[in-house]
C-alpha positions, 0 to 999 in steps of 0.5 A: 627363593633358595634362602626360603627353601633352606629356612623351610628345610631347617624348620622341618628338620627341627620339628621332626627332631622334636617329635620323639621327645614331645611324644614322650613328654605327652605320655608322662603328663597324661596327654598320651594315655594312662601310665602303667605302674608295674609291681613285682609282687602280688596285690595286697602286699606292702609294695602294692599298697605303696604303689597305689598310694603314690600312683593315685597322687601322680595320676592326679598331678599328671592328669591321667590314670596310673594303673597298678599292674601286679606281676609277681613271681621269679623273685621279680624277674618277670616284672623287671624283664617286662619293664626292660622291654617296655617303650621308653616313653614314660608310659611304663614304670615300676615300683622296685624294691631293694631285693629286685634292684640290688640284692638279686644282682648280688646273689644270682649268677644269671638274671634277665636284666642289668639294674644299672644298664637297663633302667633309669631311676625316677626317684626314691619313694620311701625306706625303712629299717629291716626288723628281726622278729620273733614270736611274742611268746618265745624265749628270745628277748634279744638278738644275743639270745638267738645267737647264744642258742645258735652257738650252743648247737649248730642248726638248732635255730631256724629262720623264715625267708620269703624274699632274697632280702630276708635271706641275705640279711640272715646269712650276713648275720650268720657270717658275722656271728660265726653261727650255722642256722637253718633257712626255711624258704616261703613264697613271700612274707605273707606265707611265712607269718603264720608259722612265725606267729605260731612259733614253728620258726624261730625268727625272720628278718622283714620290713615294718610294712609287713610286720607292723600289724603283727607287732601292734597286735602283740603276736610278734616281738621285734628284737632288733632293727638293722638301721645304723640308728634306732628307728623313731617308730620303734625307739625301744628296739635296739639296733643290730650294731648295739647288740654286738655287730657294729658293721651290720646296717641295712635298709629296705627301700622303694624307688620308681624306675623307667626303662633305660633310654627314657628322655631326660625331660620325661624323667625330670617331669616324673620325678617332679610329680613324685616329689610333689606328691611325697610332700603332701601331708596326707600321702606322708601320713599314709606311708608312715602308717604303712611303716616307712619313712618318706624319701626327700632325695632329689633326682640326682641323689636318688640315682646316686643312691641306687648305684651305691646300693648295687655296690653295697649289697655285692660287698655284703654278699662277699661276706655272706656267701649266698649264691643262687644259680 
C-alpha cells in the first residue's frame, strides 16, 4: 500500500511539474489562443509589412491567428517595455529591428529594457544593407561628392534622421571622414522622404525596404550601400568601403523576440515555424520584393548574432560619440 501511495505521489508531482511548460507549448502551437506580434512602429511601414508576411505563415503553421499589434513611439521603448512585461508563454512576440535591439542600448543613457537580459531571440527574419540616398536631381553622384562638400564648409551639408539607425550611421560617417554635418530629425522615415525627394535635405541613410519605391520611381538616387560587399539587388551601387572607408560596414536586420523566461521547447517550436515559413518560395518572394534578404540562420546562430550586434554597435558608438539622455 505504501508503495502504491508513493508511486501515485511521484506521478502526481511529475504531472504538476509539467503543467507550466505544456501550457506554454499549447500557446505556441495555437491551442492556447492567438499570438500577438508586437511591432514597435506604425502600421504600413516596412517592419509592419514584414510582420504581417511572417505572421500569416506562422499562424497557419501553428493553427492559430497571429495578430499584429502596432505600438509606435519613444524609439521602440513602448513596444519593448510591453514585451518585457508580457507573460513568457509564447503568446506574445515582437518583430524587432537593429535600432530597437542593438542601437538604442548603445546611445541612450537610460532605457526601460535590457536587450540581452529581458528578451530571448526566436530567430532572425531578414537583413539588408543600409543605403545612402540623395535626391535624383542633386549634384551628389557619389559619397565622395558629399564628403568633399562637407569638408569645404562645415555644416554646409545636412541629412535626415528618422530613427536612431539613421543617426548613428551618419554620425559614424562624420567621425571617419572628419567632417561636421547637420542632422535634421524627423518622426520616422515616412516623414523625411518628402523633404529628401524635394531636395530640402542633402541625404539620408535608410533601409531599402523604405527607399526602394522612391529609387525605382527615379525620385531618389542611391550613392552607396553600407554592407561589406555590393548588394545583389543594387549591383551598380558601390559600398562605403569602396569609396574610402574600409572599416564602415553595417546592416539592418529584423528578428522575432519573446520575453525572457519563455520555455526552451516553446522557443524551439516557434523558431521551427519561423524557419519553415522563411523557406517557402512565396514568402521569400514577398520579402525580397520589400527589399530584404531572407535569413537562413539556425536558432543558435540567431542568438549568437544578436549578442554580437549589441557589442558591435557599442564599439561603433565609441567612435561616433552619440549620447542621448
